[in-house]
C-alpha positions as CSV (number, residue, x, y, z in Angstrom):
1,M,0.0,0.0,0.0
2,P,1.4,3.4,-0.9
3,Q,2.4,5.6,2.1
4,P,1.3,9.2,2.4
5,K,4.0,11.5,0.9
6,K,5.7,13.7,3.5
7,H,5.9,17.2,2.2
8,A,8.2,19.8,3.7
9,L,5.5,21.8,5.4
10,T,6.2,24.1,8.3
11,R,3.9,24.5,11.2
12,R,3.1,28.0,10.0
13,A,2.2,26.7,6.5
14,L,-0.2,24.2,8.0
15,L,-1.7,26.6,10.5
16,G,-2.9,29.2,8.1
17,G,-0.2,30.0,5.7
18,T,-0.5,30.3,1.9
19,V,-0.9,27.3,-0.3
20,M,0.8,28.2,-3.6
21,T,-0.3,26.5,-6.8
22,G,0.2,26.9,-10.5
23,A,-3.3,28.4,-10.6
24,G,-2.6,31.1,-8.0
25,A,-2.8,31.1,-4.2
26,V,-5.4,30.3,-1.7
27,L,-4.9,32.4,1.4
28,A,-5.9,30.9,4.7
29,S,-6.1,33.6,7.3
30,A,-4.6,33.0,10.7
31,A,-6.6,35.6,12.6
32,P,-6.1,34.7,16.3
33,A,-9.6,35.2,17.7
34,L,-13.2,34.7,16.9
35,A,-15.4,37.7,16.3
36,G,-18.3,38.1,18.6
37,G,-21.7,39.6,18.1
38,G,-24.4,38.9,15.6
39,G,-24.5,38.6,11.9
40,P,-23.5,35.8,9.6
41,V,-20.2,34.1,9.9
42,N,-17.6,35.2,7.4
43,Q,-14.7,33.4,5.7
44,K,-12.0,35.2,7.8
45,E,-13.6,33.8,10.9
46,I,-13.9,30.3,9.4
47,D,-10.2,30.4,8.4
48,A,-9.1,31.4,11.9
49,V,-11.0,28.5,13.4
50,A,-9.9,26.0,10.7
51,A,-6.2,26.9,11.4
52,R,-6.6,25.3,14.9
53,F,-7.5,21.9,13.4
54,D,-5.0,21.6,10.5
55,L,-2.4,19.4,12.2
56,E,-5.1,17.3,13.9
57,L,-6.9,16.6,10.7
58,V,-3.7,15.6,8.8
59,A,-3.1,13.1,11.7
60,L,-6.7,11.9,11.3
61,R,-6.4,11.3,7.6
62,R,-3.2,9.3,8.2
63,R,-4.9,7.2,10.8
64,I,-7.8,6.3,8.5
65,H,-5.4,5.8,5.6
66,H,-3.5,3.1,7.5
67,R,-6.7,1.3,8.4
68,P,-8.5,0.9,5.1
69,E,-11.9,-0.9,5.2
70,L,-13.8,-2.3,2.3
71,A,-17.4,-1.5,1.4
72,G,-19.6,-2.8,4.1
73,E,-16.8,-3.2,6.6
74,E,-16.3,0.4,7.6
75,R,-16.8,-0.2,11.4
76,R,-13.6,1.4,12.7
77,T,-13.8,4.4,10.4
78,A,-17.5,4.9,11.3
79,D,-16.6,4.7,15.0
80,T,-13.8,7.2,14.6
81,V,-16.1,9.6,12.7
82,A,-18.9,9.3,15.3
83,S,-16.5,9.9,18.2
84,R,-15.1,13.1,16.6
85,L,-18.6,14.4,15.8
86,R,-19.9,13.8,19.3
87,A,-16.8,15.5,20.7
88,A,-17.6,18.5,18.6
89,G,-21.1,18.6,20.0
90,L,-23.1,17.2,17.1
91,T,-26.1,14.9,17.5
92,V,-24.9,11.6,16.0
93,A,-26.7,8.5,14.6
94,G,-24.7,5.4,13.6
95,G,-25.6,2.3,11.7
96,V,-27.4,4.2,8.9
97,G,-27.5,2.2,5.7
98,G,-25.0,-0.2,7.0
99,H,-22.1,1.6,8.7
100,G,-23.2,5.1,7.7
101,V,-22.9,7.9,10.2
102,V,-25.1,11.0,10.3
103,G,-24.1,14.1,12.3
104,V,-26.5,17.1,12.9
105,L,-25.3,20.6,13.8
106,E,-28.0,23.1,14.8
107,G,-27.3,26.7,14.3
108,A,-28.3,29.4,16.7
109,R,-31.0,30.9,14.5
110,P,-33.6,29.5,12.1
111,G,-32.5,28.8,8.6
112,R,-32.2,26.2,5.9
113,T,-31.2,22.5,6.4
114,V,-28.3,21.7,4.1
115,A,-26.6,18.3,3.8
116,Y,-22.9,17.4,3.1
117,R,-21.8,13.9,2.0
118,A,-18.4,12.2,2.5
119,D,-17.6,8.6,1.6
120,M,-15.6,6.3,3.8
121,D,-14.7,3.0,2.1
122,A,-11.4,1.9,0.6
123,V,-10.7,0.6,-2.9
124,P,-10.5,-3.3,-3.3
125,A,-7.4,-4.7,-4.9
126,K,-9.4,-5.7,-8.1
127,D,-10.3,-2.1,-8.8
128,Q,-6.8,-0.7,-8.3
129,V,-4.7,0.2,-11.4
130,G,-1.2,-0.9,-10.7
131,G,-2.0,-1.2,-7.0
132,G,-1.4,-3.9,-4.4
133,T,-3.2,-7.0,-3.3
134,E,-5.1,-5.6,-0.4
135,A,-7.7,-2.8,0.2
136,A,-6.1,0.6,0.1
137,H,-7.3,4.2,0.2
138,L,-6.5,5.0,-3.4
139,C,-9.6,7.0,-4.2
140,G,-9.2,9.7,-1.5
141,H,-12.1,8.6,0.7
142,D,-9.8,8.9,3.7
143,L,-9.3,12.5,2.8
144,H,-13.0,13.1,2.0
145,T,-14.0,11.7,5.4
146,T,-11.4,14.0,7.1
147,V,-12.6,17.1,5.3
148,G,-16.2,16.2,6.5
149,V,-15.0,15.9,10.1
150,G,-13.1,19.1,9.8
151,V,-16.1,21.0,8.5
152,A,-18.1,19.8,11.4
153,Q,-15.5,20.8,13.9
154,V,-15.0,24.3,12.4
155,L,-18.7,25.1,12.1
156,A,-19.5,23.6,15.6
157,R,-17.1,26.3,17.0
158,L,-19.1,28.9,15.2
159,R,-22.6,27.6,15.8
160,H,-23.6,30.7,17.8
161,R,-23.1,32.6,14.5
162,L,-24.9,30.1,12.2
163,D,-28.4,30.0,10.7
164,G,-30.2,26.8,10.0
165,R,-29.0,23.2,10.3
166,L,-26.1,21.2,8.8
167,V,-26.6,17.4,8.3
168,L,-23.4,15.5,7.4
169,F,-23.8,12.1,5.8
170,F,-20.7,9.8,6.1
171,Q,-21.5,7.2,3.6
172,P,-20.4,3.6,3.4
173,A,-19.9,1.4,0.3
174,E,-19.4,4.0,-2.5
175,E,-17.0,1.7,-4.3
176,T,-19.8,-0.9,-4.8
177,L,-22.3,1.8,-5.7
178,S,-24.6,0.5,-2.9
179,G,-24.0,2.8,0.1
180,A,-26.0,5.8,-1.2
181,R,-29.0,3.6,-1.9
182,A,-28.8,2.0,1.5
183,M,-28.8,5.4,3.3
184,L,-31.7,6.6,1.2
185,D,-33.6,3.4,1.8
186,D,-32.9,4.0,5.5
187,G,-34.9,7.3,5.2
188,V,-32.2,9.9,5.7
189,L,-33.8,12.4,3.4
190,E,-37.3,12.0,5.0
191,R,-35.8,12.1,8.5
192,Y,-33.6,15.2,8.1
193,R,-35.3,16.9,5.1
194,P,-32.3,18.8,3.7
195,R,-33.0,21.4,1.0
196,E,-29.8,20.6,-0.9
197,I,-26.7,18.5,-0.7
198,H,-23.0,19.0,-1.5
199,A,-19.8,16.9,-1.8
200,L,-16.2,17.0,-2.7
201,H,-14.0,14.4,-4.4
202,C,-10.2,14.3,-4.9
203,G,-9.1,15.2,-8.4
204,P,-5.8,15.7,-10.3
205,F,-5.9,19.5,-10.2
206,P,-3.3,21.7,-8.4
207,V,-3.7,21.7,-4.6
208,G,-5.6,24.9,-3.8
209,Q,-7.8,24.7,-6.9
210,F,-11.4,23.4,-7.3
211,A,-13.1,22.1,-10.4
212,V,-16.8,22.8,-10.5
213,T,-19.2,20.7,-12.6
214,P,-22.1,22.8,-14.0
215,G,-24.4,20.5,-16.0
216,T,-21.8,17.7,-16.1
217,G,-20.7,15.1,-13.6
218,L,-19.9,11.4,-14.0
219,P,-21.4,8.7,-16.2
220,G,-23.6,5.9,-15.0
221,Q,-23.1,2.3,-16.1
222,D,-24.9,-0.3,-18.0
223,R,-24.2,-4.0,-18.5
224,A,-25.0,-6.7,-21.0
225,A,-24.5,-10.5,-21.0
226,V,-24.7,-12.6,-24.2
227,V,-24.7,-16.4,-24.1
228,L,-23.5,-18.3,-27.2
229,R,-23.8,-22.0,-27.8
230,G,-22.2,-24.6,-30.1
231,P,-18.9,-26.3,-30.8
232,D,-17.3,-23.0,-32.0
233,A,-18.9,-20.8,-29.2
234,A,-15.6,-19.9,-27.7
235,E,-14.2,-18.5,-31.0
236,R,-17.4,-16.7,-31.8
237,A,-17.5,-15.2,-28.3
238,Q,-14.1,-13.8,-28.8
239,R,-15.2,-12.1,-32.1
240,L,-18.4,-10.8,-30.4
241,A,-16.4,-9.3,-27.5
242,A,-14.1,-7.6,-30.0
243,A,-17.1,-6.2,-31.9
244,I,-18.7,-4.9,-28.7
245,N,-15.4,-3.3,-27.7
246,G,-15.4,-1.6,-31.1
247,L,-18.5,0.4,-30.1
248,G,-16.3,2.5,-27.7
249,T,-15.2,5.9,-28.7
250,V,-12.6,6.3,-25.9
251,T,-10.0,4.1,-24.3
252,S,-8.4,4.0,-20.9
253,P,-5.4,6.4,-20.4
254,E,-2.1,4.5,-19.9
255,T,0.6,7.1,-19.7
256,S,1.1,10.3,-17.8
257,A,0.6,12.2,-21.1
258,D,-2.7,10.4,-21.7
259,F,-3.9,11.5,-18.2
260,E,-2.8,15.1,-18.9
261,R,-4.7,15.1,-22.2
262,L,-7.8,13.7,-20.4
263,I,-7.8,16.5,-17.8
264,R,-7.3,19.1,-20.6
265,D,-10.2,17.6,-22.5
266,V,-12.7,17.6,-19.7
267,Q,-11.9,21.4,-19.2
268,T,-12.6,22.1,-22.9
269,P,-16.0,23.4,-23.9
270,D,-17.6,21.2,-26.7
271,G,-14.4,19.1,-26.7
272,P,-13.8,15.5,-27.6
273,L,-15.5,14.2,-24.4
274,A,-18.8,16.0,-24.9
275,R,-20.1,12.6,-26.1
276,F,-18.5,9.3,-25.5
277,V,-19.0,5.5,-25.1
278,F,-16.5,3.6,-23.0
279,V,-16.8,-0.2,-23.2
280,R,-15.1,-3.2,-21.6
281,A,-16.3,-6.6,-23.0
282,R,-14.7,-10.0,-22.1
283,T,-15.5,-13.6,-22.5
284,G,-15.7,-16.4,-19.9
285,E,-14.9,-20.1,-20.1
286,A,-17.2,-22.6,-21.7
287,D,-19.4,-24.4,-19.2
288,A,-20.2,-28.1,-19.1
289,E,-22.8,-27.7,-21.9
290,G,-20.5,-25.7,-24.1
291,R,-22.1,-22.3,-23.5
292,V,-19.8,-19.3,-23.4
293,K,-20.8,-15.9,-21.9
294,V,-19.7,-12.5,-23.2
295,E,-20.0,-9.9,-20.5
296,A,-19.9,-6.2,-21.2
297,S,-20.0,-3.0,-19.1
298,Y,-20.1,0.4,-20.6
299,R,-20.4,4.1,-19.6
300,C,-22.1,6.6,-21.9
301,W,-22.5,10.4,-22.0
302,P,-25.1,11.6,-22.4
303,E,-27.3,9.0,-20.8
304,E,-29.6,8.7,-23.9
305,R,-26.7,6.9,-25.6
306,Y,-27.4,3.7,-23.6
307,V,-30.4,3.1,-25.8
308,E,-28.3,3.0,-29.0
309,V,-25.6,0.9,-27.4
310,R,-28.1,-1.7,-26.3
311,D,-29.5,-1.7,-29.8
312,E,-26.0,-2.3,-31.2
313,I,-25.3,-5.1,-28.8
314,Q,-28.6,-6.7,-29.8
315,R,-27.7,-6.4,-33.4
316,L,-24.2,-7.8,-33.0
317,A,-25.5,-10.7,-30.9
318,G,-28.2,-11.4,-33.5
319,Q,-25.5,-12.5,-35.9
320,H,-25.1,-15.6,-33.8
321,P,-28.0,-18.1,-34.0
322,G,-29.4,-19.3,-30.6
323,H,-27.9,-16.4,-28.7
324,E,-29.4,-15.1,-25.4
325,V,-29.0,-11.4,-24.4
326,S,-29.8,-9.9,-21.1
327,F,-29.6,-6.4,-19.6
328,P,-30.5,-5.0,-16.2
329,A,-33.9,-3.3,-16.0
330,D,-32.2,0.1,-16.1
331,P,-28.6,1.4,-16.3
332,F,-27.1,2.8,-13.1
333,P,-27.9,6.5,-13.3
334,A,-25.4,9.1,-14.3
335,M,-24.5,11.9,-11.8
336,V,-25.6,15.1,-13.5
337,C,-24.9,18.2,-11.5
338,P,-27.3,21.1,-11.6
339,E,-25.8,24.1,-13.3
340,R,-27.4,26.7,-11.1
341,E,-25.9,25.4,-7.9
342,A,-22.5,24.8,-9.4
343,R,-22.3,28.3,-10.8
344,A,-23.3,29.7,-7.4
345,L,-20.5,27.7,-5.8
346,E,-18.1,28.9,-8.5
347,R,-19.0,32.5,-7.7
348,H,-18.6,31.9,-3.9
349,L,-15.2,30.3,-4.3
350,R,-13.9,33.0,-6.6
351,R,-15.1,35.7,-4.2
352,T,-13.7,34.1,-1.0
353,L,-10.6,32.3,-2.3
354,G,-9.6,34.3,-5.4
355,P,-10.2,34.1,-9.2
356,D,-7.6,31.5,-9.8
357,A,-9.1,29.0,-7.2
358,V,-11.6,27.6,-9.7
359,T,-11.7,25.8,-13.0
360,T,-14.7,24.3,-14.8
361,M,-15.4,20.8,-15.9
362,H,-17.2,20.9,-19.3
363,A,-17.3,17.1,-19.8
364,A,-17.6,14.0,-17.7
365,I,-14.6,11.7,-17.0
366,P,-15.5,8.5,-19.0
367,F,-14.0,5.9,-16.6
368,S,-15.6,6.8,-13.2
369,G,-19.0,6.5,-11.7
370,E,-20.6,7.8,-8.5
371,D,-23.6,6.6,-6.4
372,Y,-23.9,10.2,-5.2
373,S,-26.0,10.4,-8.4
374,L,-28.8,9.0,-6.3
375,F,-28.7,11.9,-3.9
376,L,-28.7,14.4,-6.8
377,D,-31.6,12.6,-8.3
378,R,-33.6,13.7,-5.2
379,L,-32.0,17.0,-4.3
380,P,-30.3,20.0,-5.9
381,G,-26.6,20.3,-5.0
382,T,-23.0,20.3,-6.1
383,Y,-20.2,17.8,-6.6
384,T,-16.8,19.4,-6.9
385,F,-13.3,18.2,-7.5
386,L,-10.8,19.2,-4.8
387,G,-7.3,19.6,-6.3
388,V,-4.8,17.3,-4.6
389,R,-1.9,17.4,-7.0
390,A,1.3,18.6,-5.3
391,P,3.5,21.1,-7.2
392,D,5.8,19.4,-9.7
393,A,4.2,16.0,-9.0
394,D,3.3,13.6,-11.9
395,I,-0.4,13.6,-12.6
396,T,-0.6,9.9,-11.8
397,E,0.1,10.7,-8.1
398,S,-3.1,12.6,-7.9
399,Y,-5.4,10.4,-10.1
400,P,-7.7,8.2,-8.0
401,H,-7.5,4.4,-8.2
402,L,-4.0,4.4,-9.5
403,G,-1.5,2.5,-7.4
404,G,0.7,5.6,-7.1
405,F,-2.1,7.9,-5.8
406,V,-0.6,10.1,-3.1
407,P,-2.7,13.2,-2.5
408,D,-1.1,16.4,-1.2
409,E,-2.4,16.6,2.4
410,R,-2.5,20.4,2.3
411,A,-5.7,19.9,0.3
412,I,-7.4,18.9,3.6
413,G,-7.2,22.4,5.0
414,V,-8.2,23.9,1.7
415,G,-11.3,21.7,1.5
416,V,-12.3,22.3,5.1
417,R,-12.1,26.1,4.7
418,A,-13.9,26.2,1.4
419,M,-16.7,23.8,2.3
420,A,-17.3,25.3,5.8
421,G,-17.7,28.8,4.2
422,W,-19.9,27.5,1.4
423,L,-22.2,25.5,3.7
424,A,-22.5,28.3,6.2
425,D,-23.5,30.5,3.3
426,R,-26.1,28.0,2.0
427,M,-27.6,27.5,5.5
428,S,-28.4,31.2,5.7
429,A,-29.6,31.6,2.0
430,N,-33.1,32.8,1.3
């Protein structure tokens, strides 16, 4: 399992210094005291409180990182999160949708209920690209969880200045696309009734920069299974798998240059990833009756393309007499982020962190999915990429699921400050 990279950060840098990036600088104020009196909390006050937690949160991330737990097994992580939230004074419920944790922070005055989601599970070995043989935090969920805890701790210190209510969902089993559904089936939206929901995910952008996703997001996923029979079924299955793979319009990046090109493309309006099909088809072994199965999974953007891909798979399979084709009832839904909320977050971040703190995703990344899509199907909200790429680091060190994924830990403090400010603003919005 890769170890967290040790950056040469001084105590001053962690406790409120400037994080410099190629995109500019994010200034974290180190004002020594909280302001009193009424009125909404401001970013300077949030930065001052956040500075007190920087070192503690880095230590928390490392603790979670060294104890990775697979989907459905997040017991220790959930216990750690619940303990930190209770210590901060939140009302906490555990065992939600499995090992999910919900923390509730009540402000001092009436306002809106706003939700924030962080995922907790690690990546299994089979889903790691060039990784190890055991579960590992190669998708940044350890960092996501830490940012969520940090937001709770900061805003709890400022609750006397807050309007409304903040509900934090610490979600299990994102990697298996089952945790969000389990929490929803457990009634979290009906119980807490948030008006909107927000989330961050690590991304290969410079530390200190955010990538907003107005009208874009991440694709869903569909699957197909084709069974062929006959003495030459294995050979025909190989040909069919190759034909189905030929439906794809993009392939997986392999080199650093490929990943750099991918990230440029998703930031290009009307670029090459405005429409895509990404397909992986493979054959299995013949069974005792000589049947061979071809299994395919594919991601499309926009979602309407699933219809044409299903039609094409049916057509290709129809060239083989006696075939059987099956699909799930519906593809897993894409995560499509509302434009209005993403643009509002973009304006907030530019105003509070500076004009260079934000870039825009104009297309979806073809190779990733997110069950946060199920929350956004029910509520408006945002899903934003938090830059975790260290200065001069190769892009593969900041790209989730790769074996060399080593996020810059300074991103924790950046994420806490930005999300605490944004959520406080949303809780008091009209």
